[in-house]
N, C-alpha and C positions, 0 to 999 in steps of 0.2 A: 118791224113787227113788235107788238107788245109781248111781254113775257108770257110764257106758258108755265103755269104752276101745277105741279103734280102733287096731289094730296091723297092720303089714305093711311091705313094702319101700318104699323111696323111690318116689314117684310112683305109688303104688297108689291114691291118691285119699283118703287119710285126712283131709286138711284140706278138700279140695273137697267130698267127700261129707259130712264131719262137720258143716260149716256148714249144709248143707241139711237133714241129718237133725235137727240141733238145732232148726232153724226149724220143721220139720214136727211135732216132738214137744214144742214149746214148752219147750225146755231151753236152758241156757246152753252155749256152745261155748268150749272152751279148746284152743288149739294149744300143746302142751308146749314146743316150740321157741320160740315167741313169748313164752311165760311166762318161760322161762329168759333170753331176750334182754332182756326188760324188767327182770328182777331183777338181771341182771349188767351192764346198760348196755353190751352189746357183742353183735355178731351171732355166730351159731354158728360161722361161718368164722373170725372174729376170735378167739373163745374157743379153738377147736382150735389155731390158730397160736400163741396166747399161752401157754396152759396145758397143751396136749397132750390127747390123747384120754382117758387114764386119769383125770385130774382132772376133765375135762368130764363123764365118766360118773358120777363122785361127785356133782357138782352136779346132774346130770340125775336121779339117784336121789332126792336131797333134794327136788327140785321135784316129782317124781312122788308122793312121800309126802305133800307138802303138798296137791296137787290131788286126791289119792285120798280125802281126808277130806270133800270137797264132795259135795253131793247135787244131783240134777236138772241134771246136766252131761254133755255128750259131750266126751271128751278125745281129741284126736289126738296119738298118741305118735310120737316120732322112730323112724325105721326100726330103729335099734339099741337102743332102750329095752328091749324085752323080753329082750334077749340078755345082759344084764349083771346080776350079783348075783342077787338073788331078786325082781327086778322083775316077772316074769311071775306068780310065785306071789302076790305082793302084789296085783296087779291082779285075778287070779282070785278071791282071797279077799274083796276089797272091792267088787267090781263085776262087770259083764258085759264079757267080752273078745270082740272080733270081729276075726278075721283077714281083712283085705281082700286078696283075691287078684286078680292081673292077669297076663296073659300076659307073658312075658319080652320079646317083641318090642315090646309096647305100652309097657312100662316103659322100654326103651331109647329108643324114639322120643320119649317125654316127657322123659327125662333129656338128650337131645341138643338140646333147645330152648335157645336162649341164656339165657332167664330162669332156667332150672333150673341151668345150668352154673355161674353166678356165685354162687349161694347155697348150694351143696352142697359141703362140703369133699372128699367122696369123688370128685367128678367134675371139680373145678377143674383145668383144664389138660390133661385127657385127650382123646384123639381118639375118634371114634365107635367104632372097633374096640376101643380100650382100655376104653371104657364098657361095651360088650357083654360083654367078658371079665370085667370087674369085677362086672357084674350076675350073671352065671352063677356066679362063684366065691363072691360074698358071699351070694347067695340060698341056695345049697346049704348054707352054714354056718348061716344064720339060720332055715331052715325048721323044724328041730327045736324051736326056741323058739316060732315063730309057731304051729306045730301044737298047742301047748298051750292055745290060745285055746278058749273055750267054744263059739264059733260060727265058722263059715267062710262067707264071702260073696264072690261074684264082683263086683268093682268095675270091670270093664272099661269099661262104658258110662257114661262121664262126660265125653265130649268136648264136648258142647254143654250149654247150660243146661237144655234140655228133657230130655236124657238123664239129667243129674244129678238133676233133680226126680223123674223116674220111678224111678231106681235108689234114691234115698233113700226113696221111698215103699215100695219092695219091702223094703228093709232094716228100715224101721219096722214093716212087717207081720210080718216074721220075728221081730223082737224082741218084739212084742206076742203073737205066737203061742206063744212059749216063756215067756211071763210075765215079761218083763224090762221 
């Protein structure tokens, strides 16, 4: 089976839902950010600080090309992955792309959690109000890229383990229904 690429904004559930989807479909799960961190020996925050966003995006594209050659895998992409170079076209050509959508308020509430603030370069040091503005601004810029995904799926209901299991089962059914 070709790769399944999960795309969407930060905290839309790409990793949370991706792990459960992979489990239910008996596929391997790869978080692209984790993959990059392992290869580079540094966190995403450290990479952004050390080499800047432009070089990070080059490394990210190289990593995406590597994992896109794999089969029987669910890949959680970073929020900005589809928005650079020809990454979205690559994913659409080599696999199935799913845009995970979540309401802006839910994204903001997740991003404001302490564990999310420290691991995301875009939110480090921002107030709740600044995070809200950043989400609105960035999401409006990224939606044209996300909307190129082959499938669109509401990933709002992943707050509990039970909700995540149910939501992953719904996504699995959608993927099977469209022959993916």
